[in-house]
N, C-alpha and C positions, 0 to 999 in steps of 0.2 A: 369363679362363682361357686357358691355352695351347691352341692349336689352334682356337680359336673365331675367326670372322671378325667384324671390326667393320663398321659400316655402309658405310664407304668401300670396304673390301675386298670386301664383298658386292656393292656396286654395280659395282665393277670386274669381278668374276667374272661377273655377269649380262651385262655388256657384252661380255666376251670370248666367252661361250657363245653369245650372239645373233650375234656376228660369225662364229663357227664355223659356225653353222647356215646363214648366208646366203652363205658363201664356198665354193661347190661345188668349185672347183679346189683350194683348200687341203685340203679333206677328201680329195679324190681323191689328191693328192700324198702326204699323210701316210699314208693307208691303203696306197698303193702301196709306200712306204718300209718299212712294217711287214711287208707280205707278202713283199717281197724278202729280208728278214732270215731268214725261215723257209722260203722256197720253194726247196727243194733242187734241183728239176728245172727251174726257170726258166720255168714256164708261167703265172706270175702268178695261180696258184690254190693254195689250201692243201688238201692231202689230210689224212686222219685222223692220220697219224703226224706230219706237219708241225704240225698243230693241237695235238697233244699236247705237242710241244716248245715251242710258243708259250705254251701255258697254263702249263707247268711253269716257264718263265722268268719269267712275270708273277706267278703265284700260288703257286709252290712245287709240290711233287708233289701231283697230284690223281689220283683213281682213274680207271681206264679207263672205268668205267661213267659217271662224272660227265662225263668228256671226251666220250664218245660221245653222251650225251644233249644236251649243249650243242652239239656239232657238228650233230646232227640238227635242233635248233631253228634254227640259223643257215642250214643248207643247205636253203633252201625249195624249190628246184627238184629236189632229190634227185639231183643229178648226181654226188655223191661228192666234191665239191670245194666249198670256200667261196671264192666269187669276190668281186671288189672291190665289186660292187653289193650283194651280200648283207651284207658286212661294213660297208659304208657305211650301210645301212639300220639295222643294229644300233647303230652308233655314233651316228647321228642320234637314234634313239629314246632312248639313254642320255643324250645331251646335253639333249634336250627334257625328260626326267624330272627331271634335275638342275636345269634352269632353272626348271621349274614348282615344285620344292621350295624353291629359294632365294626365288622371288617370293612364295610362300605364307608362308614363315617371316618375310619381311621387308617384307611389305605392299607 
């Protein structure tokens, strides 16, 4: 079926995700690049309005309530900004969940 991964594609995807988890500098660099795209004031932190713009570009228009809830979930230190370390933690968790799912589905 279109969109499904065969065994070789799945093995490659698992390998790439494992490499991402183990390459701290790559994750830092990629997150920094993403933050810079939306960081209007150049402080390498994402405030609520910058976060809303980021979400809208990736997901289309979402409500202020949804954006605010997600922002609060990521902003663990309640600084009012999403920092590189906080975004990195979320990204690592997402990668690990996808990796676990792929491994479970493909033995």
